[in-house]
C-alpha positions as a Markdown table, in Angstrom:
| # | Residue | x | y | z |
|---|---|---|---|---|
| 1 | Met | 94.7 | 30.2 | 73.9 |
| 2 | Thr | 97.4 | 31.0 | 76.3 |
| 3 | Ile | 97.4 | 34.6 | 75.0 |
| 4 | Ala | 93.7 | 34.9 | 75.6 |
| 5 | Val | 94.0 | 33.7 | 79.1 |
| 6 | Gly | 96.7 | 36.3 | 79.8 |
| 7 | Leu | 94.7 | 39.1 | 78.5 |
| 8 | Phe | 91.7 | 38.1 | 80.6 |
| 9 | Ala | 93.8 | 38.1 | 83.7 |
| 10 | Leu | 95.2 | 41.5 | 83.0 |
| 11 | Leu | 91.7 | 42.9 | 82.4 |
| 12 | Thr | 90.4 | 41.3 | 85.7 |
| 13 | Ala | 93.3 | 42.9 | 87.6 |
| 14 | Ala | 92.7 | 46.3 | 86.1 |
| 15 | Ile | 89.0 | 46.2 | 87.0 |
| 16 | Gly | 89.9 | 45.2 | 90.6 |
| 17 | Leu | 92.3 | 48.1 | 91.0 |
| 18 | Ile | 89.6 | 50.5 | 89.7 |
| 19 | Leu | 87.1 | 49.2 | 92.3 |
| 20 | Leu | 89.6 | 49.3 | 95.1 |
| 21 | Arg | 90.5 | 53.0 | 94.4 |
| 22 | Thr | 86.8 | 53.9 | 94.2 |
| 23 | Ala | 86.2 | 52.3 | 97.6 |
| 24 | Arg | 89.1 | 54.2 | 99.2 |
| 25 | Gln | 87.9 | 57.5 | 97.8 |
| 26 | Ala | 84.4 | 56.9 | 99.2 |
| 27 | Arg | 85.8 | 56.2 | 102.7 |
| 28 | Val | 87.9 | 59.4 | 102.7 |
| 29 | Ser | 85.2 | 61.7 | 101.5 |
| 30 | Lys | 82.6 | 60.6 | 104.1 |
| 31 | Pro | 84.3 | 61.9 | 107.3 |
| 32 | Thr | 85.3 | 65.1 | 105.5 |
| 33 | Gln | 81.7 | 66.0 | 104.8 |
| 34 | Lys | 80.8 | 65.5 | 108.6 |
| 35 | Ser | 83.7 | 67.6 | 109.8 |
| 36 | Ser | 82.7 | 70.5 | 107.5 |
| 37 | Ala | 79.7 | 71.3 | 109.8 |
| 38 | Lys | 82.0 | 71.5 | 112.9 |
| 39 | Arg | 83.8 | 74.6 | 114.2 |
| 40 | Thr | 87.4 | 75.0 | 113.3 |
| 41 | Val | 89.8 | 74.2 | 116.1 |
| 42 | Pro | 93.4 | 75.5 | 116.1 |
| 43 | His | 95.9 | 72.8 | 115.6 |
| 44 | Asp | 97.7 | 73.7 | 118.8 |
| 45 | Ala | 94.6 | 73.8 | 121.0 |
| 46 | Pro | 94.4 | 71.3 | 123.9 |
| 47 | Pro | 91.9 | 68.4 | 123.5 |
| 48 | Thr | 88.5 | 69.3 | 124.8 |
| 49 | Ala | 87.3 | 67.3 | 127.8 |
| 50 | Ala | 84.0 | 65.6 | 127.6 |
| 51 | Pro | 81.2 | 67.5 | 129.4 |
| 52 | Thr | 80.5 | 66.3 | 133.0 |
| 53 | Arg | 77.1 | 65.6 | 134.5 |
| 54 | Glu | 77.1 | 68.8 | 136.4 |
| 55 | Glu | 77.8 | 70.8 | 133.2 |
| 56 | Thr | 75.0 | 69.2 | 131.3 |
| 57 | Ala | 72.5 | 69.8 | 134.2 |
| 58 | Ala | 70.3 | 72.9 | 134.4 |
| 59 | Pro | 72.1 | 76.1 | 135.5 |
| 60 | Ala | 72.0 | 76.8 | 139.3 |
| 61 | Pro | 69.9 | 79.8 | 140.5 |
| 62 | Pro | 71.9 | 83.0 | 141.4 |
| 63 | Ala | 73.1 | 83.2 | 145.0 |
| 64 | Pro | 71.1 | 85.6 | 147.2 |
| 65 | Ala | 72.8 | 89.0 | 147.6 |
| 66 | Glu | 74.5 | 89.7 | 150.9 |
| 67 | Pro | 72.6 | 92.1 | 153.2 |
| 68 | Ala | 73.9 | 95.6 | 153.3 |
| 69 | Ala | 76.1 | 96.5 | 156.3 |
| 70 | Pro | 74.2 | 98.5 | 158.9 |
| 71 | Pro | 75.2 | 102.2 | 159.1 |
| 72 | Ser | 78.0 | 102.9 | 161.5 |
| 73 | Ser | 76.8 | 104.0 | 164.9 |
| 74 | Lys | 79.9 | 106.1 | 165.5 |
| 75 | Pro | 79.0 | 109.8 | 165.1 |
| 76 | Lys | 80.8 | 111.8 | 162.5 |
| 77 | Glu | 83.3 | 114.2 | 163.9 |
| 78 | Lys | 82.1 | 117.8 | 163.6 |
| 79 | Arg | 84.4 | 120.1 | 161.7 |
| 80 | Val | 85.7 | 122.8 | 163.9 |
| 81 | Thr | 85.6 | 126.3 | 162.4 |
| 82 | Pro | 88.5 | 128.7 | 162.9 |
| 83 | Ala | 86.4 | 130.9 | 165.1 |
| 84 | Glu | 85.5 | 127.9 | 167.3 |
| 85 | Ala | 89.1 | 126.8 | 167.5 |
| 86 | Ile | 90.1 | 130.2 | 168.6 |
| 87 | Ala | 87.4 | 130.3 | 171.3 |
| 88 | Arg | 88.4 | 126.9 | 172.5 |
| 89 | Glu | 92.0 | 127.9 | 172.7 |
| 90 | Arg | 91.1 | 131.0 | 174.7 |
| 91 | Glu | 89.0 | 129.0 | 177.2 |
| 92 | Glu | 91.9 | 126.6 | 177.7 |
| 93 | Arg | 94.3 | 129.5 | 178.2 |
| 94 | Leu | 91.9 | 131.1 | 180.7 |
| 95 | Leu | 91.6 | 127.9 | 182.7 |
| 96 | Lys | 95.4 | 127.5 | 182.7 |
| 97 | Gly | 95.9 | 131.1 | 183.8 |
| 98 | Leu | 93.4 | 130.8 | 186.7 |
| 99 | Glu | 94.9 | 127.5 | 187.9 |
| 100 | Lys | 96.5 | 129.1 | 191.0 |
| 101 | Thr | 93.2 | 130.9 | 191.8 |
| 102 | Arg | 91.3 | 127.7 | 191.3 |
| 103 | Val | 93.6 | 125.7 | 193.6 |
| 104 | Gly | 93.5 | 128.5 | 196.2 |
| 105 | Leu | 89.7 | 128.6 | 196.3 |
| 106 | Ala | 89.6 | 124.8 | 196.5 |
| 107 | Ala | 91.9 | 124.8 | 199.4 |
| 108 | Arg | 89.9 | 127.6 | 201.2 |
| 109 | Phe | 86.5 | 125.9 | 200.6 |
| 110 | Lys | 87.7 | 122.3 | 201.1 |
| 111 | Gly | 86.5 | 122.2 | 204.7 |
| 112 | Leu | 83.5 | 124.5 | 204.0 |
| 113 | Phe | 81.6 | 122.8 | 201.3 |
| 114 | Lys | 81.5 | 119.2 | 202.4 |
| 115 | Ile | 78.8 | 116.6 | 202.6 |
| 116 | Gly | 76.9 | 116.6 | 205.9 |
| 117 | Arg | 77.9 | 120.0 | 207.2 |
| 118 | Pro | 74.9 | 122.0 | 208.2 |
| 119 | Val | 74.4 | 125.6 | 207.0 |
| 120 | Asp | 74.6 | 127.5 | 210.3 |
| 121 | Glu | 76.2 | 130.7 | 211.6 |
| 122 | Ala | 79.6 | 129.0 | 211.8 |
| 123 | Phe | 79.3 | 128.0 | 208.2 |
| 124 | Leu | 78.3 | 131.5 | 207.1 |
| 125 | Asp | 81.1 | 133.1 | 209.2 |
| 126 | Glu | 83.7 | 130.9 | 207.6 |
| 127 | Leu | 82.3 | 131.5 | 204.1 |
| 128 | Glu | 82.6 | 135.3 | 204.7 |
| 129 | Glu | 86.2 | 134.9 | 206.0 |
| 130 | Gln | 87.3 | 132.7 | 203.0 |
| 131 | Met | 85.8 | 135.1 | 200.4 |
| 132 | Ile | 87.4 | 138.2 | 202.0 |
| 133 | Gly | 90.7 | 136.3 | 202.0 |
| 134 | Ser | 90.4 | 135.9 | 198.3 |
| 135 | Asp | 90.5 | 139.7 | 197.8 |
| 136 | Met | 86.8 | 139.9 | 196.8 |
| 137 | Gly | 86.4 | 143.0 | 199.0 |
| 138 | Val | 84.8 | 143.3 | 202.4 |
| 139 | Glu | 81.7 | 145.3 | 201.6 |
| 140 | Gly | 80.7 | 143.1 | 198.6 |
| 141 | Val | 81.3 | 139.9 | 200.4 |
| 142 | Met | 79.3 | 141.0 | 203.5 |
| 143 | Lys | 76.4 | 141.8 | 201.2 |
| 144 | Ile | 76.5 | 138.4 | 199.5 |
| 145 | Val | 76.8 | 136.5 | 202.8 |
| 146 | Glu | 73.9 | 138.4 | 204.3 |
| 147 | Asp | 71.8 | 137.6 | 201.2 |
| 148 | Val | 72.7 | 134.0 | 201.5 |
| 149 | Arg | 71.7 | 134.0 | 205.2 |
| 150 | Glu | 68.2 | 135.5 | 204.4 |
| 151 | Met | 67.6 | 133.2 | 201.4 |
| 152 | Tyr | 68.5 | 130.1 | 203.4 |
| 153 | Lys | 66.2 | 131.1 | 206.2 |
| 154 | Ser | 63.3 | 131.7 | 203.8 |
| 155 | Lys | 64.1 | 128.3 | 202.1 |
| 156 | Gln | 64.9 | 129.9 | 198.8 |
| 157 | Ile | 68.3 | 128.2 | 199.1 |
| 158 | Glu | 68.2 | 124.7 | 200.7 |
| 159 | Ser | 71.7 | 123.2 | 200.1 |
| 160 | Gln | 75.4 | 124.0 | 199.9 |
| 161 | Glu | 75.3 | 123.5 | 196.2 |
| 162 | Gly | 72.5 | 126.1 | 196.0 |
| 163 | Ile | 74.7 | 128.5 | 198.0 |
| 164 | Arg | 77.7 | 128.0 | 195.6 |
| 165 | Asp | 75.5 | 128.6 | 192.6 |
| 166 | Tyr | 74.1 | 131.8 | 194.1 |
| 167 | Ile | 77.6 | 133.1 | 194.9 |
| 168 | Lys | 78.6 | 132.4 | 191.3 |
| 169 | Asp | 75.6 | 134.2 | 189.8 |
| 170 | Glu | 76.0 | 137.2 | 192.1 |
| 171 | Met | 79.7 | 137.5 | 191.1 |
| 172 | Val | 78.7 | 137.4 | 187.4 |
| 173 | Lys | 76.0 | 140.0 | 187.9 |
| 174 | Thr | 78.3 | 142.3 | 189.8 |
| 175 | Met | 81.1 | 142.1 | 187.3 |
| 176 | Ser | 78.8 | 142.6 | 184.3 |
| 177 | Glu | 77.5 | 146.0 | 185.4 |
| 178 | Gly | 78.8 | 149.0 | 183.5 |
| 179 | Gly | 79.8 | 147.1 | 180.3 |
| 180 | Ile | 82.9 | 145.0 | 179.8 |
| 181 | Gly | 83.8 | 145.6 | 176.1 |
| 182 | Leu | 85.8 | 148.4 | 174.5 |
| 183 | Thr | 83.9 | 151.5 | 173.5 |
| 184 | Phe | 84.6 | 152.5 | 169.9 |
| 185 | Ala | 84.1 | 156.0 | 168.5 |
| 186 | Pro | 81.3 | 156.5 | 166.0 |
| 187 | Thr | 84.0 | 157.9 | 163.7 |
| 188 | Thr | 87.6 | 156.9 | 163.6 |
| 189 | Pro | 90.0 | 157.1 | 165.2 |
| 190 | Thr | 89.1 | 155.6 | 168.6 |
| 191 | Val | 91.5 | 157.0 | 171.1 |
| 192 | Ile | 92.6 | 154.7 | 174.1 |
| 193 | Leu | 94.6 | 156.3 | 176.9 |
| 194 | Val | 96.6 | 153.9 | 179.0 |
| 195 | Ala | 97.9 | 154.6 | 182.5 |
| 196 | Gly | 99.5 | 152.6 | 185.3 |
| 197 | Val | 102.2 | 152.5 | 187.9 |
| 198 | Asn | 105.8 | 151.3 | 187.3 |
| 199 | Gly | 106.2 | 147.6 | 187.1 |
| 200 | Ser | 102.5 | 146.8 | 186.5 |
| 201 | Gly | 103.2 | 145.5 | 183.0 |
| 202 | Lys | 101.8 | 148.6 | 181.2 |
| 203 | Thr | 104.0 | 148.5 | 178.0 |
| 204 | Thr | 103.5 | 144.8 | 177.5 |
| 205 | Ser | 99.7 | 145.2 | 178.0 |
| 206 | Ile | 99.6 | 147.9 | 175.4 |
| 207 | Ala | 101.4 | 145.5 | 173.0 |
| 208 | Lys | 98.9 | 142.8 | 173.8 |
| 209 | Leu | 95.9 | 145.1 | 173.2 |
| 210 | Ala | 97.3 | 146.4 | 170.0 |
| 211 | Asn | 98.0 | 142.9 | 168.8 |
| 212 | Leu | 94.5 | 141.8 | 169.5 |
| 213 | Leu | 93.1 | 144.8 | 167.5 |
| 214 | Val | 95.4 | 144.1 | 164.6 |
| 215 | Gln | 94.3 | 140.5 | 164.5 |
| 216 | Glu | 90.7 | 141.8 | 164.2 |
| 217 | Gly | 91.7 | 143.7 | 161.1 |
| 218 | Lys | 92.0 | 147.2 | 162.6 |
| 219 | Lys | 94.7 | 149.7 | 161.7 |
| 220 | Val | 96.5 | 150.6 | 164.9 |
| 221 | Ile | 98.9 | 153.4 | 165.8 |
| 222 | Leu | 100.8 | 153.6 | 169.0 |
| 223 | Ala | 101.8 | 156.9 | 170.6 |
| 224 | Ala | 105.1 | 156.6 | 172.6 |
| 225 | Ser | 104.2 | 159.3 | 175.1 |
| 226 | Asp | 106.1 | 157.6 | 177.9 |
| 227 | Thr | 109.2 | 159.8 | 177.4 |
| 228 | Phe | 110.1 | 159.8 | 181.1 |
| 229 | Arg | 111.4 | 156.2 | 181.6 |
| 230 | Ala | 114.7 | 155.3 | 179.9 |
| 231 | Ala | 114.3 | 152.9 | 176.9 |
| 232 | Ala | 110.5 | 153.1 | 177.1 |
| 233 | Val | 110.3 | 154.4 | 173.6 |
| 234 | Glu | 112.6 | 151.8 | 172.2 |
| 235 | Gln | 110.7 | 149.0 | 173.9 |
| 236 | Leu | 107.4 | 150.1 | 172.5 |
| 237 | Asp | 109.0 | 150.5 | 169.1 |
| 238 | Ile | 110.2 | 146.9 | 169.1 |
| 239 | Trp | 106.7 | 145.7 | 170.1 |
| 240 | Ser | 105.1 | 147.8 | 167.2 |
| 241 | Gln | 107.4 | 146.0 | 164.7 |
| 242 | Arg | 106.5 | 142.6 | 166.1 |
| 243 | Ile | 102.8 | 143.0 | 166.0 |
| 244 | Gly | 102.5 | 145.1 | 162.8 |
| 245 | Ala | 101.3 | 148.4 | 164.2 |
| 246 | Asp | 102.5 | 151.9 | 163.3 |
| 247 | Ile | 104.2 | 154.1 | 166.0 |
| 248 | Val | 104.7 | 157.8 | 166.5 |
| 249 | Lys | 107.7 | 158.6 | 168.7 |
| 250 | His | 110.0 | 161.4 | 169.8 |
| 251 | Gln | 113.3 | 161.2 | 171.8 |
| 252 | Thr | 113.4 | 160.3 | 175.4 |
| 253 | Gly | 112.7 | 163.4 | 177.6 |
| 254 | Ala | 110.5 | 165.0 | 174.9 |
| 255 | Asp | 107.2 | 166.6 | 175.9 |
| 256 | Pro | 104.6 | 163.8 | 176.2 |
| 257 | Gly | 101.8 | 166.2 | 175.2 |
| 258 | Ala | 103.7 | 167.0 | 171.9 |
| 259 | Val | 104.1 | 163.3 | 171.1 |
| 260 | Thr | 100.4 | 162.7 | 171.7 |
| 261 | Phe | 99.4 | 165.7 | 169.5 |
| 262 | Asp | 101.6 | 164.4 | 166.6 |
| 263 | Ala | 100.2 | 160.9 | 167.0 |
| 264 | Leu | 96.6 | 162.3 | 166.8 |
| 265 | Asp | 97.5 | 164.1 | 163.6 |
| 266 | Ala | 99.0 | 160.9 | 162.2 |
| 267 | Ala | 96.0 | 158.8 | 163.2 |
| 268 | Ile | 93.6 | 161.2 | 161.4 |
| 269 | Ala | 95.8 | 161.6 | 158.3 |
| 270 | Arg | 96.5 | 157.8 | 157.9 |
| 271 | Gly | 92.9 | 156.8 | 158.5 |
| 272 | Ala | 93.8 | 154.7 | 161.6 |
| 273 | Asp | 91.0 | 152.8 | 163.4 |
| 274 | Val | 92.6 | 153.0 | 166.8 |
| 275 | Leu | 95.2 | 155.2 | 168.5 |
| 276 | Ile | 96.7 | 153.8 | 171.8 |
| 277 | Val | 98.5 | 156.4 | 173.9 |
| 278 | Asp | 101.1 | 155.2 | 176.2 |
| 279 | Thr | 102.0 | 157.3 | 179.3 |
| 280 | Ala | 104.8 | 157.3 | 181.8 |
| 281 | Gly | 104.6 | 154.8 | 184.5 |
| 282 | Arg | 104.2 | 156.6 | 187.7 |
| 283 | Leu | 103.5 | 156.1 | 191.4 |
| 284 | His | 100.1 | 157.4 | 192.4 |
| 285 | Thr | 102.0 | 159.5 | 195.0 |
| 286 | Gln | 104.0 | 161.4 | 192.3 |
| 287 | Gln | 101.8 | 164.5 | 192.0 |
| 288 | Asn | 103.8 | 166.1 | 189.2 |
| 289 | Leu | 103.4 | 163.0 | 187.0 |
| 290 | Met | 99.8 | 162.6 | 187.8 |
| 291 | Lys | 99.1 | 166.2 | 186.8 |
| 292 | Glu | 101.0 | 165.5 | 183.5 |
| 293 | Leu | 98.6 | 162.6 | 182.9 |
| 294 | Gly | 95.7 | 165.1 | 183.1 |
| 295 | Lys | 97.5 | 167.4 | 180.6 |
| 296 | Ile | 97.7 | 164.5 | 178.0 |
| 297 | Glu | 94.0 | 163.9 | 178.4 |
| 298 | Arg | 93.3 | 167.6 | 177.7 |
| 299 | Val | 95.5 | 167.5 | 174.6 |
| 300 | Ile | 93.4 | 164.6 | 173.3 |
| 301 | Lys | 90.2 | 166.5 | 173.8 |
| 302 | Lys | 91.5 | 169.5 | 171.9 |
| 303 | Lys | 92.0 | 167.3 | 168.8 |
| 304 | Val | 89.2 | 164.8 | 169.3 |
| 305 | Pro | 86.5 | 166.5 | 171.4 |
| 306 | Asp | 84.8 | 163.2 | 172.4 |
| 307 | Gly | 88.1 | 161.5 | 173.3 |
| 308 | Pro | 89.6 | 159.7 | 174.9 |
| 309 | His | 87.0 | 157.0 | 174.3 |
| 310 | Glu | 88.6 | 154.6 | 176.7 |
| 311 | Val | 90.9 | 155.2 | 179.7 |
| 312 | Leu | 92.4 | 151.9 | 180.7 |
| 313 | Leu | 94.2 | 151.6 | 184.0 |
| 314 | Ile | 96.8 | 148.8 | 184.2 |
| 315 | Leu | 96.8 | 147.1 | 187.6 |
| 316 | Asp | 98.9 | 144.2 | 188.8 |
| 317 | Ala | 96.7 | 141.4 | 190.2 |
| 318 | Thr | 99.4 | 140.1 | 192.5 |
| 319 | Thr | 99.4 | 143.4 | 194.5 |
| 320 | Gly | 96.0 | 142.6 | 195.9 |
| 321 | Gln | 94.3 | 145.4 | 197.9 |
| 322 | Asn | 97.2 | 147.8 | 196.9 |
| 323 | Ala | 95.8 | 147.7 | 193.4 |
| 324 | Ile | 92.5 | 149.0 | 194.6 |
| 325 | Ser | 94.2 | 151.9 | 196.4 |
| 326 | Gln | 96.1 | 152.8 | 193.1 |
| 327 | Gly | 92.8 | 152.7 | 191.2 |
| 328 | Lys | 91.1 | 155.1 | 193.5 |
| 329 | Leu | 93.9 | 157.7 | 193.2 |
| 330 | Phe | 94.1 | 157.4 | 189.4 |
| 331 | Ala | 90.4 | 157.8 | 189.1 |
| 332 | Glu | 90.6 | 161.1 | 190.8 |
| 333 | Val | 92.9 | 162.5 | 188.1 |
| 334 | Ile | 91.5 | 161.0 | 184.9 |
| 335 | Gly | 88.2 | 159.4 | 184.0 |
| 336 | Val | 89.2 | 155.8 | 184.2 |
| 337 | Thr | 86.6 | 153.7 | 182.2 |
| 338 | Gly | 88.0 | 150.2 | 182.8 |
| 339 | Ile | 90.7 | 147.9 | 184.1 |
| 340 | Phe | 93.3 | 145.8 | 182.4 |
| 341 | Leu | 94.3 | 143.4 | 185.1 |
| 342 | Thr | 97.8 | 141.9 | 184.5 |
| 343 | Lys | 99.6 | 138.9 | 185.9 |
| 344 | Leu | 96.4 | 137.1 | 186.9 |
| 345 | Asp | 98.2 | 133.8 | 186.2 |
| 346 | Gly | 100.6 | 134.6 | 189.0 |
| 347 | Thr | 98.2 | 135.0 | 191.9 |
| 348 | Ala | 95.9 | 132.7 | 193.9 |
| 349 | Lys | 93.6 | 135.6 | 194.7 |
| 350 | Gly | 91.7 | 136.0 | 191.5 |
| 351 | Gly | 88.8 | 137.4 | 193.6 |
| 352 | Ile | 90.5 | 140.8 | 193.1 |
| 353 | Val | 88.4 | 141.1 | 190.0 |
| 354 | Val | 85.3 | 141.2 | 192.1 |
| 355 | Gly | 86.9 | 143.5 | 194.6 |
| 356 | Leu | 87.8 | 146.1 | 191.9 |
| 357 | Lys | 84.2 | 146.2 | 190.8 |
| 358 | Asn | 82.8 | 146.4 | 194.3 |
| 359 | Gln | 85.1 | 149.1 | 195.6 |
| 360 | Leu | 86.0 | 151.1 | 192.5 |
| 361 | Asp | 82.8 | 150.5 | 190.4 |
| 362 | Leu | 85.1 | 149.9 | 187.4 |
| 363 | Pro | 84.7 | 146.9 | 185.2 |
| 364 | Val | 87.7 | 144.7 | 184.3 |
| 365 | Lys | 87.8 | 144.7 | 180.5 |
| 366 | Phe | 91.0 | 142.6 | 179.8 |
| 367 | Val | 93.1 | 140.2 | 181.8 |
| 368 | Gly | 96.8 | 139.3 | 181.1 |
| 369 | Leu | 97.8 | 135.7 | 181.5 |
| 370 | Gly | 101.4 | 135.6 | 180.4 |
| 371 | Glu | 104.2 | 137.4 | 178.6 |
| 372 | Ser | 103.5 | 136.8 | 174.9 |
| 373 | Pro | 101.4 | 139.1 | 172.7 |
| 374 | Asp | 98.6 | 136.5 | 172.6 |
| 375 | Asp | 98.3 | 136.2 | 176.4 |
| 376 | Ile | 95.4 | 138.5 | 176.6 |
| 377 | Glu | 91.7 | 137.7 | 177.2 |
| 378 | Pro | 88.8 | 140.0 | 176.7 |
| 379 | Phe | 87.1 | 139.7 | 180.1 |
| 380 | Ser | 84.0 | 137.5 | 180.3 |
| 381 | Pro | 82.4 | 137.4 | 183.8 |
| 382 | Arg | 80.7 | 134.0 | 183.2 |
| 383 | Lys | 83.7 | 132.3 | 181.8 |
| 384 | Phe | 85.9 | 133.8 | 184.6 |
| 385 | Val | 83.6 | 132.6 | 187.4 |
| 386 | Asp | 83.2 | 129.2 | 185.9 |
| 387 | Ala | 87.0 | 128.9 | 185.6 |
| 388 | Met | 87.5 | 129.9 | 189.2 |
| 389 | Phe | 85.1 | 127.2 | 190.5 |
| 390 | Glu | 86.0 | 124.6 | 187.9 |
């Protein structure tokens, strides 16, 4: 009996253990099945926060785009071309070179052109006096003033400003007659003969002209035909090396005609565009040297029948009316075609340009405004007059 009871107890315990194990397995397998549908999360990932109310709400509409900024009202800077830059630089150099003339004219006209002053005979007389004092030439000035008088009486000019504008226009018209640019030969070489008195700046002016032509792409040869002055050949030789021009030279004291002849041969053989012939600086009263100048011109014509194509006379602007006297005498010996006016930056009487045209009927073709090779300006009547009255 006792044995039976023990066996029953063991059986009951075994069945209980089996039921307990079955129940545990059921509890373990139930969450495993649920988790199999979830995404795998790394074991080291931080716990995910529960979604907030804002996150579960509908997404907000996109923000409106910011309006485009209005185009800048500042104008774009215009790109300056090399040619425009050179032109601007030349205008500035001309203004600077004519500063003394501009200041001188302003001082002369200060009491003349002023508000409230009537245009009467006293006004016209003073206008005439001040213009003549600027070396514009007596005859030319008297004609301008007489024209002003008649136009004012006929009401064609009614103000001081109108008188000023008329004077400027007449100056431009006068200086533009006869042509102001260089004359180039139809076939090379163009021959330019240069003359002038001692101290006028002739050699430096030749260097400036040659430099200008070289910068324009022309092949230039210099003829050192000033064999009279000591060191003239060496001076021109140094300039030729600086500006990149060829030179034909003999020794000091050589025959100027022979130098010119050899230079013409060289210019033709080398295909030069321009030959510039220097000549001895001479006083217009030295008849032997003036005759020699005529001889050089004849040598040129033997080699180049239509030459010289330009005969430039170098005149010093600071000498005033004396420059006009020199021009008259040189014109009697050689056919002067134009004026190279030097040292214009050193005088307050820039009106000499008008005087030269009025009294010699010769146009100013170039002006010198300093000592460097670049200090040369092809003459422009309009720019010159505007600069004078700036």
